[in-house]
C-alpha positions in Angstrom: -18.5 8.6 23.8 -17.7 7.5 20.2 -17.5 11.1 19.0 -15.2 12.0 21.9 -12.8 9.2 20.9 -12.8 10.4 17.3 -11.6 13.8 18.6 -8.8 12.4 20.8 -5.2 12.7 19.5 -1.8 11.9 20.8 0.8 14.7 20.2 4.3 13.2 20.5 7.5 15.2 20.1 11.2 14.5 19.9 13.4 16.6 22.3 16.9 17.4 21.0 16.8 19.9 18.2 13.0 19.7 18.1 12.0 21.4 21.4 15.6 22.7 21.9 18.4 24.5 20.1 21.0 22.3 21.6 21.9 18.6 21.5 22.1 17.3 25.0 25.2 15.3 24.2 27.2 18.4 23.4 26.0 20.2 26.5 26.9 17.2 28.7 30.4 16.8 27.1 31.1 20.5 27.8 29.8 20.2 31.4 32.1 17.3 32.3 35.2 18.7 30.4 35.1 16.4 27.4 35.9 18.3 24.1 32.8 18.5 22.0 34.9 17.6 19.0 35.7 14.3 20.7 32.1 13.6 21.4 31.1 14.4 17.9 33.8 12.2 16.5 32.7 9.2 18.6 29.0 9.7 18.0 29.5 10.1 14.2 31.7 7.0 14.2 29.0 4.9 15.7 26.4 6.3 13.4 28.6 5.5 10.4 29.1 1.8 11.3 25.5 1.5 12.6 26.7 0.2 15.9 23.6 1.4 17.7 20.1 2.7 16.8 20.1 6.2 15.4 19.8 8.6 18.2 21.2 6.2 20.9 24.8 7.2 20.4 25.0 9.2 23.7 23.4 6.3 25.7 26.0 3.9 24.3 28.9 6.3 25.2 27.6 6.9 28.7 27.5 3.1 29.3 30.6 1.9 27.4 33.1 4.8 26.8 35.8 4.9 29.5 36.0 8.7 29.5 32.2 9.2 29.9 32.0 6.4 32.4 34.6 8.0 34.6 33.1 11.5 34.5 29.3 11.3 34.2 27.0 10.8 37.1 23.2 11.1 37.5 23.4 14.7 38.8 25.2 15.8 35.7 22.2 14.7 33.6 19.9 16.9 35.7 22.3 19.8 35.3 22.4 19.4 31.5 18.6 19.9 31.5 19.0 23.2 33.3 21.6 24.4 30.8 20.0 23.4 27.5 18.3 26.1 25.4 14.6 25.4 24.9 12.7 26.8 22.0 10.1 29.4 22.8 6.5 28.9 23.8 6.7 25.2 24.8 4.7 25.9 27.9 2.0 27.7 25.9 1.9 24.9 23.3 1.4 22.3 26.1 -1.4 24.4 27.7 -3.2 24.9 24.4 -3.1 21.3 23.5 -4.0 20.2 27.1 -7.1 22.5 27.1 -8.2 21.3 23.7 -9.0 23.1 20.5 -12.6 23.3 19.2 -13.5 20.0 20.8 -10.3 18.2 19.8 -8.3 16.7 22.7 -4.5 16.3 22.6 -2.3 14.3 25.0 1.2 15.9 24.9 4.1 13.6 25.4 7.8 13.6 24.6 9.6 10.6 23.0 13.4 11.0 22.8 16.6 9.0 22.9 18.0 11.7 25.3 18.4 10.6 29.0 15.1 10.9 30.7 16.7 12.9 33.5 17.8 15.6 31.0 14.4 15.9 29.5 12.5 16.0 32.9 14.9 18.6 34.2 14.7 20.8 31.1 10.8 20.6 30.9 10.2 20.9 34.7 6.9 22.7 35.3 6.1 22.4 31.6 5.5 18.8 30.8 4.6 16.3 33.5 7.3 13.7 34.2 4.9 10.8 33.4 4.5 12.2 29.9 8.2 12.1 29.2 9.7 8.9 27.7 13.5 9.0 27.3 16.4 6.7 27.7 16.4 5.2 31.2 19.4 4.0 33.1 19.9 2.0 36.3 22.5 3.6 38.6 25.0 2.4 41.1 24.9 3.9 44.6 27.8 6.2 43.5 25.6 7.7 40.8 27.6 5.9 38.1 25.5 4.4 35.3 25.2 0.6 35.7 23.1 -0.4 32.7 20.4 0.8 30.2 16.9 -0.1 31.2 15.3 1.2 27.9 16.6 3.3 25.0 13.8 5.3 23.3 15.6 5.5 20.0 14.8 4.3 16.5 12.2 1.5 16.7 12.1 2.0 20.5 10.0 5.1 19.8 7.6 3.0 17.8 7.2 0.6 20.7 6.5 3.4 23.2 4.0 5.0 20.8 2.1 1.8 20.3 1.9 1.3 24.0 0.5 4.8 24.4 -2.1 4.1 21.7 -3.3 1.0 23.7 -3.5 3.1 26.9 -5.3 6.0 25.3 -7.7 3.8 23.2 -6.9 6.0 20.2 -6.9 5.1 16.6 -3.4 4.9 14.9 -4.5 7.7 12.6 -5.0 10.0 15.6 -1.2 10.5 16.2 0.8 13.6 15.5 4.6 13.4 15.7 7.2 16.1 15.4 10.9 15.4 14.9 14.0 16.8 13.3 16.4 14.1 12.1 17.3 10.5 11.2 16.4 9.1 14.6 12.8 10.0 13.8 12.6 8.1 10.6 11.3 4.8 12.0 8.5 6.4 14.0 7.5 8.7 11.1 7.3 5.9 8.6 5.2 3.9 11.1 2.8 6.8 11.6 2.6 7.7 7.9 1.7 4.1 7.1 -1.2 4.3 9.6 -2.5 7.7 8.3 -1.2 9.8 11.2 0.3 13.3 10.8 4.1 13.7 10.8 5.8 17.2 11.1 9.5 17.8 10.5 11.0 20.9 12.2 14.3 20.9 10.2 15.2 20.8 6.5 17.3 17.6 7.0 16.6 15.6 3.9 16.5 12.4 6.0 13.3 13.5 7.6 11.8 16.3 5.6 11.2 14.0 2.6 9.3 11.6 4.9 7.3 14.0 7.0 3.9 15.1 5.7 4.6 18.7 6.7 7.7 20.7 7.5 7.7 23.7 9.8 10.7 25.9 10.4 10.6 28.3 13.4 12.4 29.2 16.6 9.0 28.8 18.4 7.6 25.4 19.4 4.2 26.9 18.9 4.6 26.9 15.1 3.7 23.2 14.9 0.1 24.3 15.7 -0.3 25.7 12.2 -0.3 22.3 10.3 -2.2 20.7 13.2 -5.0 23.3 12.8 -5.0 22.9 9.1 -4.8 19.1 8.8 -6.8 18.0 11.9 -9.2 20.9 12.6 -9.5 21.9 8.9 -9.1 25.6 9.6 -8.3 28.2 7.0 -5.2 30.5 7.3 -7.2 33.5 8.4 -8.7 31.5 11.3 -5.3 30.1 12.3 -3.8 33.7 12.4 -6.7 34.8 14.6 -6.2 31.9 16.9 -2.5 32.7 17.3 -3.3 36.4 18.0 -5.9 35.4 20.6 -3.1 33.5 22.4 -0.8 36.5 22.3 1.3 35.5 19.3 1.5 37.2 15.9 2.4 35.3 12.8 4.7 37.8 11.2 5.8 35.7 8.3 4.3 32.5 6.9 6.0 31.2 3.7 5.2 27.8 2.3 7.9 26.5 -0.1 8.4 23.0 -1.4 12.1 22.1 -1.4 13.6 19.6 -3.9 16.9 18.0 -2.9 19.1 17.0 -5.8 22.6 15.7 -5.9 24.1 15.8 -9.5 27.3 14.4 -10.9 28.6 13.9 -14.5 27.4 10.7 -16.1 29.9 7.9 -15.7 31.8 9.6 -12.8 32.3 7.9 -9.5 29.8 9.1 -6.9 31.3 11.4 -4.2 31.0 10.4 -0.6 27.8 12.0 0.8 27.9 13.7 4.2 24.8 12.8 6.2 22.9 15.4 8.0 23.2 15.5 11.7 
């Protein structure tokens, strides 16, 4: 029993821009006829003044912005999930982790600030609904949003993850988290401090400097490479063989460390820095 617990891991993933190519807010704005430029302006404005937790900008707009309030209903969130572009091989990634690898067990879950209806609709028949933790709303009989029940953004992701650890009876170092941006900083720092594995799937300096590994690919399956290296201790040749056995060929695998520098003349006033999305 003790050996089994030592081989049990939680694999948690963000959704927008991590398992998808689209941000659900942009897809929703387009669906209900709100200019995407307007959504971007409002969301960036809230991020700039720190009005809400990073990643919860869409939830705030849905609840408080008059234009979104008037146009968005629960059924629109389901439709967004059908329209959003998913990265490749998510289902295969889920099946491989569910079946286990060389005696290691992985419980796949999604932690995201996106509305839970969007995620469940997008990942239907891929990830079970009870493994998806997104922002939850309470609705009026008309389908209009009445209030937020829970926003899984910023520190909210940490709270959900700690609850999952209690349920799974897993050690805090047996957590793997993948994310792409600033909304993942809180949970990645939390996991790093407890010796878990964090994987960035974008070159955004906000997160790539914090994550222990960075993997760039159009396939969700690519995150298996650092998992097999860091958790299972496999060499590259064995990882390549594993991918091939599952019908996928690693065509290119380049490992490059990226240093991010911003330089200005000494004594000059610093220019305003544009944050990564």
